[in-house]
C-alpha positions in Angstrom: -198.9 -124.1 -2.2 -196.6 -126.2 -4.2 -198.1 -128.6 -6.5 -198.0 -130.0 -10.1 -200.4 -132.1 -12.5 -200.5 -133.7 -15.9 -203.9 -133.8 -17.5 -204.8 -135.3 -20.8 -208.0 -134.5 -22.4 -210.1 -135.6 -25.4 -213.3 -133.7 -23.7 -213.2 -129.7 -24.7 -215.4 -128.8 -21.5 -213.3 -131.0 -19.1 -210.1 -129.4 -20.7 -211.2 -125.9 -20.5 -212.4 -126.3 -17.0 -208.8 -127.6 -16.1 -207.1 -124.3 -17.4 -205.9 -122.3 -14.4 -206.4 -118.3 -13.9 -209.1 -117.8 -16.5 -212.5 -119.0 -17.6 -212.3 -120.5 -20.8 -214.2 -121.6 -23.9 -212.8 -123.9 -26.2 -214.4 -124.4 -29.5 -212.6 -127.1 -32.0 -212.4 -125.8 -35.7 -211.1 -129.0 -37.6 -213.1 -132.2 -38.1 -211.9 -135.2 -36.4 -211.0 -136.1 -32.5 -209.5 -133.4 -30.5 -206.8 -134.3 -28.1 -205.0 -132.1 -25.4 -202.5 -132.1 -22.8 -202.4 -129.9 -20.0 -199.0 -129.4 -17.3 -199.6 -127.4 -14.2 -196.9 -126.0 -12.2 -198.0 -124.0 -9.1 -195.1 -122.4 -7.3 -195.2 -120.5 -4.0 -195.4 -117.2 -6.4 -194.9 -118.0 -10.1 -197.8 -120.5 -11.5 -197.1 -121.9 -15.0 -199.0 -123.8 -17.6 -198.0 -126.2 -20.5 -200.5 -126.5 -23.2 -200.4 -129.1 -26.4 -203.5 -129.7 -28.6 -203.8 -131.6 -31.5 -206.4 -129.5 -33.8 -206.8 -125.7 -34.3 -209.2 -124.5 -31.9 -210.9 -121.1 -31.0 -210.7 -120.2 -27.2 -212.2 -116.9 -25.5 -210.0 -116.4 -22.5 -211.6 -114.3 -19.8 -208.6 -113.6 -17.3 -208.8 -113.4 -13.6 -207.9 -110.0 -12.2 -205.7 -111.6 -9.5 -202.7 -112.6 -12.1 -200.1 -110.9 -14.3 -200.3 -113.3 -17.2 -197.8 -114.0 -20.3 -198.3 -116.2 -23.3 -195.9 -117.8 -25.8 -195.3 -120.2 -27.7 -193.0 -123.1 -26.7 -191.5 -124.4 -29.6 -190.2 -122.0 -32.2 -190.9 -123.7 -35.4 -194.9 -123.6 -35.5 -197.7 -121.4 -37.4 -198.5 -117.9 -35.6 -201.4 -118.0 -33.2 -203.9 -115.0 -33.1 -204.5 -113.3 -30.0 -207.1 -110.4 -30.0 -207.2 -110.4 -33.8 -203.3 -110.2 -34.0 -200.6 -112.7 -34.9 -198.5 -113.4 -32.6 -195.1 -115.2 -33.9 -193.0 -117.5 -32.1 -190.5 -114.9 -31.5 -193.4 -112.9 -29.5 -194.8 -113.2 -26.0 -198.4 -111.6 -25.3 -198.8 -109.9 -22.6 -202.3 -109.3 -20.5 -203.7 -106.7 -18.8 -205.2 -107.6 -15.7 -209.1 -109.3 -16.1 -208.5 -108.8 -20.1 -211.0 -111.0 -22.3 -209.4 -111.9 -25.8 -209.6 -114.5 -28.3 -207.3 -117.0 -29.0 -207.1 -118.8 -32.5 -204.7 -121.5 -33.4 -204.4 -122.9 -37.2 -202.6 -126.1 -36.6 -202.0 -128.3 -34.0 -200.1 -126.2 -31.1 -198.1 -126.0 -28.2 -197.9 -122.9 -26.1 -197.1 -122.0 -22.6 -198.1 -119.7 -20.0 -196.6 -118.1 -16.8 -198.2 -115.8 -14.0 -197.4 -113.6 -11.0 -199.7 -111.7 -8.8 -199.3 -108.1 -9.7 -197.8 -107.3 -6.1 -195.2 -110.0 -6.5 -194.1 -108.5 -10.5 -193.9 -105.1 -9.1 -191.1 -106.2 -6.1 -189.6 -108.5 -7.8 -188.7 -106.6 -10.9 -187.8 -103.8 -8.7 -185.0 -105.9 -7.2 -183.7 -107.3 -10.4 -183.6 -104.6 -12.5 -184.3 -101.4 -10.4 -187.8 -100.4 -11.2 -191.4 -101.6 -10.4 -193.3 -103.7 -13.6 -196.8 -102.6 -13.6 -199.5 -104.6 -14.7 -200.2 -103.2 -17.8 -203.6 -101.2 -19.0 -203.8 -102.9 -22.2 -202.8 -106.2 -23.6 -199.8 -106.1 -25.9 -197.1 -108.0 -28.0 -193.6 -107.6 -26.9 -190.8 -109.1 -30.0 -188.0 -111.1 -28.1 -184.4 -110.8 -27.8 -183.7 -114.3 -29.4 -181.6 -115.8 -26.4 -184.0 -114.1 -23.6 -186.8 -116.1 -25.4 -184.6 -119.3 -25.8 -183.8 -119.6 -22.0 -187.1 -118.9 -21.0 -188.5 -121.5 -22.9 -185.9 -123.8 -22.0 -186.3 -123.3 -18.4 -190.2 -124.0 -18.6 -189.6 -127.0 -20.7 -187.5 -128.3 -18.1 -190.1 -127.8 -15.1 -193.0 -129.4 -17.2 -190.6 -132.5 -17.8 -189.9 -132.2 -14.0 -193.9 -132.5 -13.3 -194.4 -135.1 -15.7 -191.4 -137.5 -15.4 -190.1 -136.6 -11.7 -192.8 -134.6 -9.7 -191.0 -135.8 -6.2 -188.1 -133.3 -7.5 -190.7 -130.4 -6.7 -191.6 -131.4 -3.3 -187.7 -130.3 -2.1 -188.3 -126.9 -1.1 -184.9 -125.9 -2.3 -185.4 -127.6 -5.4 -188.4 -126.2 -6.3 -187.7 -122.7 -5.2 -184.0 -122.9 -7.2 -186.2 -123.5 -10.5 -188.6 -120.8 -9.5 -186.6 -118.3 -9.2 -185.1 -119.0 -12.4 -188.1 -119.0 -14.2 -188.9 -115.7 -12.6 -185.9 -114.3 -13.5 -186.5 -115.3 -17.3 -189.6 -114.0 -17.0 -188.6 -110.3 -15.9 -185.5 -110.1 -18.2 -188.4 -111.0 -21.3 -190.7 -108.1 -19.9 -188.1 -105.8 -19.8 -185.6 -106.8 -22.8 -188.1 -107.1 -25.8 -190.1 -104.5 -28.0 -193.1 -103.8 -27.3 -195.5 -103.9 -30.3 -198.9 -102.0 -30.0 -202.3 -102.7 -31.4 -204.0 -99.7 -33.4 -207.6 -98.3 -32.3 -209.1 -100.6 -35.0 -208.2 -103.7 -33.4 -209.2 -102.3 -30.4 -212.6 -101.2 -31.4 -213.0 -104.7 -32.8 -211.9 -106.6 -29.5 -214.8 -104.3 -27.5 -217.1 -106.0 -30.2 -216.2 -109.4 -29.5 -216.3 -109.1 -26.1 -219.5 -108.0 -26.0 -220.6 -111.0 -28.3 -219.2 -113.5 -26.0 -220.6 -111.9 -22.9 -223.9 -112.2 -24.8 -222.8 -116.2 -25.7 -222.0 -116.6 -22.0 -225.1 -115.6 -20.4 -227.0 -117.8 -23.0 -224.7 -121.1 -22.7 -227.1 -124.0 -23.2 -229.2 -122.4 -26.0 -228.9 -121.9 -29.8 -228.4 -118.1 -30.5 -228.5 -116.8 -34.2 -227.5 -113.8 -36.2 -229.6 -111.0 -35.1 -229.8 -111.7 -31.6 -225.7 -111.4 -31.4 -225.8 -108.6 -33.7 -228.0 -106.5 -31.0 -226.4 -107.9 -28.1 -223.3 -106.3 -29.2 -224.9 -103.1 -30.6 -223.3 -103.4 -34.4 -224.1 -104.1 -37.7 -224.0 -107.4 -39.3 -221.1 -105.6 -41.6 -219.0 -105.5 -38.5 -219.7 -108.6 -36.6 -218.7 -110.3 -39.9 -215.3 -108.3 -40.1 -214.8 -108.6 -36.3 -215.5 -112.6 -36.5 -213.0 -112.6 -39.7 -210.5 -111.1 -38.1 -210.6 -112.9 -34.2 -212.3 -116.3 -35.1 -211.1 -117.0 -38.8 -214.6 -117.2 -39.7 -217.7 -116.1 -40.2 -220.3 -115.3 -37.3 -222.6 -117.7 -38.9 -220.0 -120.8 -39.2 -218.8 -120.1 -35.2 -222.7 -120.3 -34.2 -223.1 -123.1 -36.1 -220.0 -124.8 -34.6 -221.2 -124.1 -31.0 -224.4 -125.3 -31.2 -222.8 -128.8 -32.7 -220.5 -128.8 -29.4 -223.5 -128.0 -27.2 -225.5 -131.2 -29.0 -222.5 -133.4 -28.8 -222.1 -132.6 -24.8 -226.0 -132.8 -24.2 -225.7 -136.3 -26.2 -222.6 -137.5 -24.2 -224.6 -136.5 -21.0 -227.9 -137.9 -22.0 -229.6 -141.3 -20.7 -229.9 -143.3 -23.7 -232.8 -144.8 -22.3 -234.8 -141.5 -21.8 -233.5 -139.2 -24.6 -233.5 -139.4 -28.3 -231.3 -138.0 -30.7 -234.0 -135.9 -32.4 -235.1 -134.3 -29.6 -231.3 -133.5 -28.4 -230.8 -132.1 -31.9 -234.2 -130.2 -32.5 -233.4 -128.7 -28.8 -230.1 -127.3 -30.4 -232.1 -125.7 -33.3 -231.1 -128.3 -36.0 -234.5 -129.5 -37.5 -233.3 -131.3 -40.7 -231.8 -134.4 -38.8 -230.4 -136.2 -41.8 -228.0 -133.3 -42.3 -227.5 -133.4 -38.8 -226.6 -136.4 -38.7 -224.1 -136.3 -41.8 -222.8 -133.5 -40.4 -222.2 -134.6 -37.3 -220.3 -137.6 -38.2 -218.1 -135.3 -40.5 -217.3 -132.9 -37.4 -216.9 -135.7 -34.9 -216.0 -139.0 -36.5 -219.1 -140.6 -35.0 -222.9 -140.6 -35.4 -225.0 -139.0 -33.1 -226.2 -142.6 -31.7 -223.2 -143.5 -31.2 -222.3 -140.8 -28.7 -225.8 -141.1 -27.0 -225.0 -144.8 -26.7 -221.5 -144.6 -25.3 -221.5 -145.2 -21.4 -220.6 -143.0 -18.9 -217.6 -145.1 -17.9 -215.9 -144.8 -21.2 -215.8 -141.1 -21.4 -211.5 -140.0 -21.3 -210.3 -138.8 -18.0 -207.2 -136.7 -16.7 -204.4 -138.7 -15.2 -202.6 -137.2 -12.6 -198.5 -137.2 -13.0 -198.0 -137.8 -9.6 -196.8 -141.7 -8.7 -199.4 -141.5 -5.3 -201.4 -144.5 -4.6 -205.1 -144.1 -6.1 -207.7 -145.3 -3.7 -211.2 -146.3 -4.8 -213.8 -147.3 -2.1 -215.6 -150.4 -3.6 -219.5 -150.5 -2.4 -220.0 -152.7 0.2 -216.3 -153.5 1.3 -215.2 -152.7 5.0 -212.3 -150.4 4.4 -210.6 -148.6 1.4 -208.8 -150.6 -1.0 -205.6 -149.6 -2.7 -206.4 -149.7 -6.3 -203.1 -150.8 -7.9 -203.5 -154.0 -5.6 -207.2 -154.8 -5.6 -207.5 -158.6 -7.1 -209.9 -159.6 -10.2 -212.9 -159.9 -7.7 -212.4 -156.6 -6.4 -212.3 -154.6 -9.5 -214.9 -156.1 -11.1 -217.4 -155.1 -8.1 -216.3 -152.0 -8.1 -216.6 -152.1 -11.9 -220.4 -153.3 -11.2 -221.1 -150.4 -8.5 -219.9 -148.0 -10.7 -222.5 -149.3 -13.5 -225.8 -149.3 -11.4 -227.7 -148.3 -14.7 -226.4 -151.1 -16.5 -226.3 -154.2 -14.6 -228.7 -156.3 -15.9 -227.5 -156.1 -19.3 -224.2 -157.8 -18.4 -223.7 -161.1 -19.1 -223.3 -163.1 -15.7 -221.3 -166.2 -15.5 -219.9 -168.1 -12.5 -216.4 -167.7 -12.9 -214.7 -164.2 -12.5 -212.2 -165.0 -15.2 -215.4 -165.3 -17.6 -216.5 -161.7 -16.3 -213.6 -160.3 -17.0 -213.7 -161.5 -20.5 -217.1 -159.6 -21.1 -216.8 -156.3 -23.0 -218.1 -154.1 -20.5 -215.7 -155.4 -17.9 -212.4 -155.4 -20.1 -213.6 -151.9 -21.4 -213.6 -150.5 -17.7 -210.5 -151.8 -16.6 -208.4 -151.0 -19.7 -210.0 -147.8 -19.4 -208.5 -147.0 -15.7 -204.9 -148.0 -17.1 -203.8 -150.3 -14.5 -202.4 -153.4 -14.7 -204.8 -156.5 -14.1 -203.7 -158.8 -10.9 -204.9 -162.4 -11.7 -203.5 -163.6 -8.5 -206.4 -163.5 -6.2 -204.1 -162.1 -3.6 -206.6 -162.4 -0.9 -204.3 -161.0 1.8 -205.1 -157.8 -0.2 -208.9 -157.4 0.3 -210.1 -156.2 3.7 -211.1 -158.8 6.4 -214.2 -160.4 5.9 -214.5 -159.9 2.3 -212.2 -162.7 0.9 -214.5 -165.7 1.3 -217.9 -163.8 -0.1 -215.8 -161.9 -3.0 -217.2 -163.9 -5.8 -220.6 -164.3 -4.2 -220.8 -160.4 -3.6 -219.7 -159.8 -7.2 -222.5 -162.1 -8.8 -225.0 -160.1 -6.8 -224.0 -156.7 -7.6 -223.7 -157.5 -11.1 -227.3 -158.9 -11.3 -228.2 -155.8 -9.3 -229.4 -158.2 -6.2 
């Protein structure tokens, strides 16, 4: 089924869960805020994704066996990226075997893309276009591309991304989407048949097996801290070999990688915790940080805020993805009698929804008699700004459901005080 979506993220966990055709773990490796944008276009046979990441990351990707996938840098003037410990330059594409597991590492902000076909579609279409079937590879490899073929692939991939972001209605037209899909598939097949295959040596394949066992062990213990002795035992190899493999695939030693993983687990726990029930001390110690002063300093250096600030941040201020399609967004307002079109909800209706979504915080709001004054409270202002919709200050009573017009302000105040 044809679909497209553009989403923006500041939470690595939300970002990794949105990626198609793979199970991904994202660990930002640099200090400061992490931001990413993901563009997805699913044609009838071809799936494509475009990624923009604001900071260096290490990703572990376990691909699904149902798709044959390639990855390439979408802009030429970028630093090399590392796939499975091997440098992939802007002149290369990475071709993955079915169900491959691989580490993907960047050293700077990065823009890259992926394309995938079902193996049967790849074989059938390649036979029609070039006279021979392209089977899914038995191992992951790089291909050094002929410049004009890669330029065409990038141009078409970028064009599809712009259409998804700016004019997604165009993709709903059957012939237009089919024409764009056919052009992308042809460019993909030409790259797979017109480039030079670059094989990795046996040492890299052996080290990739060590890293796969290491990540499998991490994946079976996603919510607890792990230590070097444990992962050496799980990978069935020596500490020396683990250090070499981690440096090749992750760009850092295993102790640093495990520390970053624990810091991100702690941040996720702080984001999800209730500030009334949990404490920074309990969460830090649950993730293996027993020197709380050092933890706080390191946390602030890595994430740009204190652990207390993360714990106290309301859930409604967490970043959310945005859909690129210009379709109406609907919100069911508590106690209302019908769905309300969000873009046309007047001020009172917006604040009623705000109160309904913040039950745990109602009694901390400053309640006033005037809806305009309620709008000026920091909580209400942040919530409405977060939704990125223009505030309709005109009451426009005809836009409210029947029966709610005369009592909108009264019910709003009742909900704000938890009545």
